[in-house]
ChimeraX commands (.cxc) that place a marker at each C-alpha (Angstrom):
marker #1 position 67.19,40.63,-5.97 radius 0.5
marker #1 position 68.18,37.61,-3.76 radius 0.5
marker #1 position 70.76,35.60,-5.56 radius 0.5
marker #1 position 72.18,32.40,-4.09 radius 0.5
marker #1 position 75.54,33.02,-2.58 radius 0.5
marker #1 position 77.13,30.00,-4.36 radius 0.5
marker #1 position 76.35,31.67,-7.83 radius 0.5
marker #1 position 77.65,34.97,-6.70 radius 0.5
marker #1 position 80.80,33.40,-5.21 radius 0.5
marker #1 position 81.56,31.28,-8.23 radius 0.5
marker #1 position 81.31,34.45,-10.49 radius 0.5
marker #1 position 83.73,36.27,-8.22 radius 0.5
marker #1 position 86.16,33.42,-8.21 radius 0.5
marker #1 position 86.03,32.81,-11.92 radius 0.5
marker #1 position 86.76,36.42,-12.84 radius 0.5
marker #1 position 89.75,36.75,-10.40 radius 0.5
marker #1 position 92.45,35.82,-12.95 radius 0.5
marker #1 position 91.60,38.54,-15.31 radius 0.5
marker #1 position 92.35,42.23,-15.51 radius 0.5
marker #1 position 88.99,43.42,-13.87 radius 0.5
marker #1 position 87.97,45.23,-10.65 radius 0.5
marker #1 position 84.86,45.63,-8.62 radius 0.5
marker #1 position 81.62,43.67,-8.78 radius 0.5
marker #1 position 78.17,45.13,-9.51 radius 0.5
marker #1 position 75.17,42.74,-9.35 radius 0.5
marker #1 position 72.60,45.00,-10.85 radius 0.5
marker #1 position 69.69,47.09,-9.73 radius 0.5
marker #1 position 65.93,47.59,-10.17 radius 0.5
marker #1 position 62.72,45.74,-9.79 radius 0.5
marker #1 position 63.25,42.01,-9.41 radius 0.5
marker #1 position 59.63,41.51,-10.83 radius 0.5
marker #1 position 60.20,43.77,-13.70 radius 0.5
marker #1 position 58.59,43.01,-17.15 radius 0.5
marker #1 position 61.55,44.71,-18.80 radius 0.5
marker #1 position 65.22,43.78,-18.29 radius 0.5
marker #1 position 68.05,45.97,-19.64 radius 0.5
marker #1 position 71.44,44.35,-20.12 radius 0.5
marker #1 position 74.63,46.16,-20.80 radius 0.5
marker #1 position 78.25,45.24,-21.39 radius 0.5
marker #1 position 80.20,45.71,-18.17 radius 0.5
marker #1 position 80.40,48.38,-15.33 radius 0.5
marker #1 position 82.74,51.19,-15.68 radius 0.5
marker #1 position 84.96,53.17,-13.13 radius 0.5
marker #1 position 81.86,55.11,-11.57 radius 0.5
marker #1 position 79.67,52.00,-11.36 radius 0.5
marker #1 position 82.27,49.86,-9.31 radius 0.5
marker #1 position 82.73,52.72,-6.83 radius 0.5
marker #1 position 79.04,53.16,-6.12 radius 0.5
marker #1 position 78.00,49.53,-6.91 radius 0.5
marker #1 position 75.29,50.50,-9.30 radius 0.5
marker #1 position 74.97,50.09,-13.00 radius 0.5
marker #1 position 74.85,52.88,-15.52 radius 0.5
marker #1 position 75.41,55.89,-13.26 radius 0.5
marker #1 position 78.35,57.59,-15.09 radius 0.5
marker #1 position 78.27,59.61,-18.29 radius 0.5
marker #1 position 76.57,56.70,-20.29 radius 0.5
marker #1 position 74.18,56.31,-17.43 radius 0.5
marker #1 position 72.98,59.91,-17.86 radius 0.5
marker #1 position 72.48,59.22,-21.48 radius 0.5
marker #1 position 70.57,56.05,-20.63 radius 0.5
marker #1 position 68.36,58.12,-18.30 radius 0.5
marker #1 position 67.53,60.43,-21.19 radius 0.5
marker #1 position 66.55,57.54,-23.41 radius 0.5
marker #1 position 64.38,55.89,-20.60 radius 0.5
marker #1 position 62.76,59.29,-20.16 radius 0.5
marker #1 position 61.93,59.41,-23.88 radius 0.5
marker #1 position 60.41,55.95,-23.49 radius 0.5
marker #1 position 58.48,57.06,-20.41 radius 0.5
marker #1 position 60.05,54.34,-18.36 radius 0.5
marker #1 position 61.26,54.68,-14.85 radius 0.5
marker #1 position 64.41,52.94,-13.60 radius 0.5
marker #1 position 62.37,51.79,-10.71 radius 0.5
marker #1 position 60.12,49.65,-13.05 radius 0.5
marker #1 position 62.91,47.84,-14.91 radius 0.5
marker #1 position 66.00,45.65,-13.90 radius 0.5
marker #1 position 69.32,46.84,-15.09 radius 0.5
marker #1 position 72.43,44.57,-15.11 radius 0.5
marker #1 position 75.30,43.61,-17.56 radius 0.5
marker #1 position 76.94,40.67,-19.09 radius 0.5
marker #1 position 80.12,41.02,-17.10 radius 0.5
marker #1 position 79.81,42.45,-13.49 radius 0.5
marker #1 position 83.42,43.50,-13.00 radius 0.5
marker #1 position 85.05,46.44,-14.76 radius 0.5
marker #1 position 87.40,45.06,-17.53 radius 0.5
marker #1 position 90.30,47.57,-17.73 radius 0.5
marker #1 position 93.61,48.09,-19.64 radius 0.5
marker #1 position 96.62,50.18,-18.69 radius 0.5
marker #1 position 97.22,53.09,-21.12 radius 0.5
marker #1 position 100.36,55.19,-21.04 radius 0.5
marker #1 position 99.76,58.99,-20.57 radius 0.5
marker #1 position 102.44,61.82,-20.43 radius 0.5
marker #1 position 102.35,62.03,-16.65 radius 0.5
marker #1 position 101.30,58.50,-15.57 radius 0.5
marker #1 position 99.69,55.39,-16.70 radius 0.5
marker #1 position 95.96,55.17,-16.39 radius 0.5
marker #1 position 93.29,52.44,-16.30 radius 0.5
marker #1 position 90.79,52.64,-19.03 radius 0.5
marker #1 position 87.64,50.65,-19.81 radius 0.5
marker #1 position 87.93,47.87,-22.44 radius 0.5
marker #1 position 85.54,45.31,-23.96 radius 0.5
marker #1 position 85.25,42.07,-22.05 radius 0.5
marker #1 position 86.70,38.98,-23.60 radius 0.5
marker #1 position 84.90,35.57,-24.11 radius 0.5
marker #1 position 86.46,34.06,-20.98 radius 0.5
marker #1 position 85.34,36.96,-18.84 radius 0.5
marker #1 position 81.93,36.58,-20.34 radius 0.5
marker #1 position 81.71,32.86,-19.57 radius 0.5
marker #1 position 83.06,33.64,-15.99 radius 0.5
marker #1 position 79.77,35.45,-15.27 radius 0.5
marker #1 position 77.47,33.68,-17.53 radius 0.5
marker #1 position 75.73,31.46,-14.85 radius 0.5
marker #1 position 74.95,34.72,-12.87 radius 0.5
marker #1 position 73.35,36.38,-15.82 radius 0.5
marker #1 position 71.45,33.06,-16.65 radius 0.5
marker #1 position 69.97,33.11,-13.08 radius 0.5
marker #1 position 68.87,36.65,-13.18 radius 0.5
marker #1 position 67.07,36.19,-16.66 radius 0.5
marker #1 position 65.43,33.01,-15.42 radius 0.5
marker #1 position 64.48,34.63,-12.06 radius 0.5
marker #1 position 62.90,37.73,-13.64 radius 0.5
marker #1 position 61.51,35.89,-16.78 radius 0.5
marker #1 position 61.04,39.27,-18.50 radius 0.5
marker #1 position 58.59,40.00,-21.21 radius 0.5
marker #1 position 61.22,42.13,-22.95 radius 0.5
marker #1 position 65.01,42.16,-22.72 radius 0.5
marker #1 position 66.67,45.36,-24.16 radius 0.5
marker #1 position 70.33,44.69,-24.97 radius 0.5
marker #1 position 72.62,47.74,-24.93 radius 0.5
marker #1 position 75.56,47.30,-27.48 radius 0.5
marker #1 position 76.93,44.32,-29.46 radius 0.5
marker #1 position 78.42,42.43,-26.47 radius 0.5
marker #1 position 75.05,41.99,-24.72 radius 0.5
marker #1 position 73.26,41.17,-28.04 radius 0.5
marker #1 position 75.86,38.58,-29.02 radius 0.5
marker #1 position 75.89,37.02,-25.54 radius 0.5
marker #1 position 72.20,36.32,-25.58 radius 0.5
marker #1 position 71.53,35.37,-29.23 radius 0.5
marker #1 position 74.97,34.13,-30.37 radius 0.5
marker #1 position 74.62,36.42,-33.46 radius 0.5
marker #1 position 77.39,38.60,-34.72 radius 0.5
marker #1 position 75.27,41.04,-36.64 radius 0.5
marker #1 position 76.41,44.64,-36.94 radius 0.5
marker #1 position 74.37,46.67,-34.51 radius 0.5
marker #1 position 73.32,49.16,-37.33 radius 0.5
marker #1 position 71.62,46.10,-39.14 radius 0.5
marker #1 position 69.61,45.03,-36.17 radius 0.5
marker #1 position 68.99,48.16,-34.34 radius 0.5
marker #1 position 65.46,48.16,-32.81 radius 0.5
marker #1 position 64.47,44.91,-34.69 radius 0.5
marker #1 position 62.83,42.33,-32.44 radius 0.5
marker #1 position 64.46,39.02,-32.06 radius 0.5
marker #1 position 62.22,36.34,-30.54 radius 0.5
marker #1 position 63.54,32.86,-29.85 radius 0.5
marker #1 position 65.91,30.87,-27.68 radius 0.5
marker #1 position 68.77,32.58,-26.01 radius 0.5
marker #1 position 72.13,31.29,-24.88 radius 0.5
marker #1 position 73.01,29.97,-21.41 radius 0.5
marker #1 position 76.11,28.60,-19.81 radius 0.5
marker #1 position 76.69,24.80,-20.05 radius 0.5
marker #1 position 79.10,23.57,-17.33 radius 0.5
marker #1 position 80.00,20.41,-19.07 radius 0.5
marker #1 position 81.19,22.08,-22.28 radius 0.5
marker #1 position 82.28,25.31,-20.57 radius 0.5
marker #1 position 80.48,27.15,-23.26 radius 0.5
marker #1 position 77.06,28.64,-24.29 radius 0.5
marker #1 position 74.06,26.51,-25.43 radius 0.5
marker #1 position 70.62,27.40,-26.48 radius 0.5
marker #1 position 67.74,27.47,-23.97 radius 0.5
marker #1 position 64.34,25.78,-24.58 radius 0.5
marker #1 position 62.56,28.97,-23.57 radius 0.5
marker #1 position 61.97,31.82,-26.00 radius 0.5
marker #1 position 62.54,35.54,-25.22 radius 0.5
marker #1 position 61.85,38.85,-26.90 radius 0.5
marker #1 position 64.90,40.83,-27.40 radius 0.5
marker #1 position 65.26,44.33,-28.81 radius 0.5
marker #1 position 68.92,45.54,-29.53 radius 0.5
marker #1 position 69.80,49.05,-28.97 radius 0.5
marker #1 position 73.14,50.89,-29.27 radius 0.5
marker #1 position 75.13,51.25,-26.05 radius 0.5
marker #1 position 74.30,54.69,-24.59 radius 0.5
marker #1 position 77.95,55.60,-24.91 radius 0.5
marker #1 position 77.99,55.21,-28.72 radius 0.5
marker #1 position 76.58,58.69,-29.13 radius 0.5
marker #1 position 79.71,60.12,-27.44 radius 0.5
marker #1 position 81.95,58.64,-30.06 radius 0.5
marker #1 position 79.60,59.30,-32.95 radius 0.5
marker #1 position 77.05,62.03,-32.43 radius 0.5
marker #1 position 75.56,61.50,-35.80 radius 0.5
marker #1 position 73.96,58.30,-34.48 radius 0.5
marker #1 position 71.57,60.36,-32.53 radius 0.5
marker #1 position 68.80,60.16,-35.21 radius 0.5
marker #1 position 69.18,56.47,-35.54 radius 0.5
marker #1 position 69.17,55.90,-31.72 radius 0.5
marker #1 position 65.84,57.80,-31.25 radius 0.5
marker #1 position 64.34,56.09,-34.17 radius 0.5
marker #1 position 65.12,52.79,-32.58 radius 0.5
marker #1 position 63.67,53.96,-29.35 radius 0.5
marker #1 position 60.41,54.59,-31.29 radius 0.5
marker #1 position 60.58,51.04,-32.35 radius 0.5
marker #1 position 60.80,49.94,-28.75 radius 0.5
marker #1 position 57.77,51.87,-27.58 radius 0.5
marker #1 position 55.02,49.62,-28.89 radius 0.5
marker #1 position 56.46,46.64,-26.97 radius 0.5
marker #1 position 56.39,48.57,-23.73 radius 0.5
marker #1 position 52.73,48.99,-24.03 radius 0.5
marker link #1:1,2 radius 0.2
marker link #1:2,3 radius 0.2
marker link #1:3,4 radius 0.2
marker link #1:4,5 radius 0.2
marker link #1:5,6 radius 0.2
marker link #1:6,7 radius 0.2
marker link #1:7,8 radius 0.2
marker link #1:8,9 radius 0.2
marker link #1:9,10 radius 0.2
marker link #1:10,11 radius 0.2
marker link #1:11,12 radius 0.2
marker link #1:12,13 radius 0.2
marker link #1:13,14 radius 0.2
marker link #1:14,15 radius 0.2
marker link #1:15,16 radius 0.2
marker link #1:16,17 radius 0.2
marker link #1:17,18 radius 0.2
marker link #1:18,19 radius 0.2
marker link #1:19,20 radius 0.2
marker link #1:20,21 radius 0.2
marker link #1:21,22 radius 0.2
marker link #1:22,23 radius 0.2
marker link #1:23,24 radius 0.2
marker link #1:24,25 radius 0.2
marker link #1:25,26 radius 0.2
marker link #1:26,27 radius 0.2
marker link #1:27,28 radius 0.2
marker link #1:28,29 radius 0.2
marker link #1:29,30 radius 0.2
marker link #1:30,31 radius 0.2
marker link #1:31,32 radius 0.2
marker link #1:32,33 radius 0.2
marker link #1:33,34 radius 0.2
marker link #1:34,35 radius 0.2
marker link #1:35,36 radius 0.2
marker link #1:36,37 radius 0.2
marker link #1:37,38 radius 0.2
marker link #1:38,39 radius 0.2
marker link #1:39,40 radius 0.2
marker link #1:40,41 radius 0.2
marker link #1:41,42 radius 0.2
marker link #1:42,43 radius 0.2
marker link #1:43,44 radius 0.2
marker link #1:44,45 radius 0.2
marker link #1:45,46 radius 0.2
marker link #1:46,47 radius 0.2
marker link #1:47,48 radius 0.2
marker link #1:48,49 radius 0.2
marker link #1:49,50 radius 0.2
marker link #1:50,51 radius 0.2
marker link #1:51,52 radius 0.2
marker link #1:52,53 radius 0.2
marker link #1:53,54 radius 0.2
marker link #1:54,55 radius 0.2
marker link #1:55,56 radius 0.2
marker link #1:56,57 radius 0.2
marker link #1:57,58 radius 0.2
marker link #1:58,59 radius 0.2
marker link #1:59,60 radius 0.2
marker link #1:60,61 radius 0.2
marker link #1:61,62 radius 0.2
marker link #1:62,63 radius 0.2
marker link #1:63,64 radius 0.2
marker link #1:64,65 radius 0.2
marker link #1:65,66 radius 0.2
marker link #1:66,67 radius 0.2
marker link #1:67,68 radius 0.2
marker link #1:68,69 radius 0.2
marker link #1:69,70 radius 0.2
marker link #1:70,71 radius 0.2
marker link #1:71,72 radius 0.2
marker link #1:72,73 radius 0.2
marker link #1:73,74 radius 0.2
marker link #1:74,75 radius 0.2
marker link #1:75,76 radius 0.2
marker link #1:76,77 radius 0.2
marker link #1:77,78 radius 0.2
marker link #1:78,79 radius 0.2
marker link #1:79,80 radius 0.2
marker link #1:80,81 radius 0.2
marker link #1:81,82 radius 0.2
marker link #1:82,83 radius 0.2
marker link #1:83,84 radius 0.2
marker link #1:84,85 radius 0.2
marker link #1:85,86 radius 0.2
marker link #1:86,87 radius 0.2
marker link #1:87,88 radius 0.2
marker link #1:88,89 radius 0.2
marker link #1:89,90 radius 0.2
marker link #1:90,91 radius 0.2
marker link #1:91,92 radius 0.2
marker link #1:92,93 radius 0.2
marker link #1:93,94 radius 0.2
marker link #1:94,95 radius 0.2
marker link #1:95,96 radius 0.2
marker link #1:96,97 radius 0.2
marker link #1:97,98 radius 0.2
marker link #1:98,99 radius 0.2
marker link #1:99,100 radius 0.2
marker link #1:100,101 radius 0.2
marker link #1:101,102 radius 0.2
marker link #1:102,103 radius 0.2
marker link #1:103,104 radius 0.2
marker link #1:104,105 radius 0.2
marker link #1:105,106 radius 0.2
marker link #1:106,107 radius 0.2
marker link #1:107,108 radius 0.2
marker link #1:108,109 radius 0.2
marker link #1:109,110 radius 0.2
marker link #1:110,111 radius 0.2
marker link #1:111,112 radius 0.2
marker link #1:112,113 radius 0.2
marker link #1:113,114 radius 0.2
marker link #1:114,115 radius 0.2
marker link #1:115,116 radius 0.2
marker link #1:116,117 radius 0.2
marker link #1:117,118 radius 0.2
marker link #1:118,119 radius 0.2
marker link #1:119,120 radius 0.2
marker link #1:120,121 radius 0.2
marker link #1:121,122 radius 0.2
marker link #1:122,123 radius 0.2
marker link #1:123,124 radius 0.2
marker link #1:124,125 radius 0.2
marker link #1:125,126 radius 0.2
marker link #1:126,127 radius 0.2
marker link #1:127,128 radius 0.2
marker link #1:128,129 radius 0.2
marker link #1:129,130 radius 0.2
marker link #1:130,131 radius 0.2
marker link #1:131,132 radius 0.2
marker link #1:132,133 radius 0.2
marker link #1:133,134 radius 0.2
marker link #1:134,135 radius 0.2
marker link #1:135,136 radius 0.2
marker link #1:136,137 radius 0.2
marker link #1:137,138 radius 0.2
marker link #1:138,139 radius 0.2
marker link #1:139,140 radius 0.2
marker link #1:140,141 radius 0.2
marker link #1:141,142 radius 0.2
marker link #1:142,143 radius 0.2
marker link #1:143,144 radius 0.2
marker link #1:144,145 radius 0.2
marker link #1:145,146 radius 0.2
marker link #1:146,147 radius 0.2
marker link #1:147,148 radius 0.2
marker link #1:148,149 radius 0.2
marker link #1:149,150 radius 0.2
marker link #1:150,151 radius 0.2
marker link #1:151,152 radius 0.2
marker link #1:152,153 radius 0.2
marker link #1:153,154 radius 0.2
marker link #1:154,155 radius 0.2
marker link #1:155,156 radius 0.2
marker link #1:156,157 radius 0.2
marker link #1:157,158 radius 0.2
marker link #1:158,159 radius 0.2
marker link #1:159,160 radius 0.2
marker link #1:160,161 radius 0.2
marker link #1:161,162 radius 0.2
marker link #1:162,163 radius 0.2
marker link #1:163,164 radius 0.2
marker link #1:164,165 radius 0.2
marker link #1:165,166 radius 0.2
marker link #1:166,167 radius 0.2
marker link #1:167,168 radius 0.2
marker link #1:168,169 radius 0.2
marker link #1:169,170 radius 0.2
marker link #1:170,171 radius 0.2
marker link #1:171,172 radius 0.2
marker link #1:172,173 radius 0.2
marker link #1:173,174 radius 0.2
marker link #1:174,175 radius 0.2
marker link #1:175,176 radius 0.2
marker link #1:176,177 radius 0.2
marker link #1:177,178 radius 0.2
marker link #1:178,179 radius 0.2
marker link #1:179,180 radius 0.2
marker link #1:180,181 radius 0.2
marker link #1:181,182 radius 0.2
marker link #1:182,183 radius 0.2
marker link #1:183,184 radius 0.2
marker link #1:184,185 radius 0.2
marker link #1:185,186 radius 0.2
marker link #1:186,187 radius 0.2
marker link #1:187,188 radius 0.2
marker link #1:188,189 radius 0.2
marker link #1:189,190 radius 0.2
marker link #1:190,191 radius 0.2
marker link #1:191,192 radius 0.2
marker link #1:192,193 radius 0.2
marker link #1:193,194 radius 0.2
marker link #1:194,195 radius 0.2
marker link #1:195,196 radius 0.2
marker link #1:196,197 radius 0.2
marker link #1:197,198 radius 0.2
marker link #1:198,199 radius 0.2
marker link #1:199,200 radius 0.2
marker link #1:200,201 radius 0.2
marker link #1:201,202 radius 0.2
marker link #1:202,203 radius 0.2
marker link #1:203,204 radius 0.2
marker link #1:204,205 radius 0.2
view
């Protein structure tokens, strides 16, 4: 996808002061009807400059296969394009680990996500995890309560004047799913995850 250099540069500059690394724009069909939005890239993603290619990416591929959807026919990106990390003490040496992006990091890349959503104008947005769902809807629902349930209405976009998020005039259809990594931390979620994928299927047709 062609993105104005000014938007990309602004996003890179605004994220610099935080503990993040790398920069992954997204990948897929810029004319896709379905847009998939995750939280932020991880270690593997920033090395190869591609979203969802690590362990969580393999799980996402399984879910897309279940939905009979090809990566080539969707556009995949994330709320934050740089990997947020924290230092964790280990026995031998300190190690960088992924962490949830904070609100300032989300705002730093908000204009970039807004541009991509407006440019693609998807018929369906699939959010992976609570960060993406809250970024777009402003709702703080627990994922288990909204899993696979459609939300249709305005979404949030960045407002420079207030340095915050405000509602769009346009409406979008959003289907929230668990982040693919959720199954690694709680394998018992598998049944709920695939039930929510069944809820998505009619909207893909």
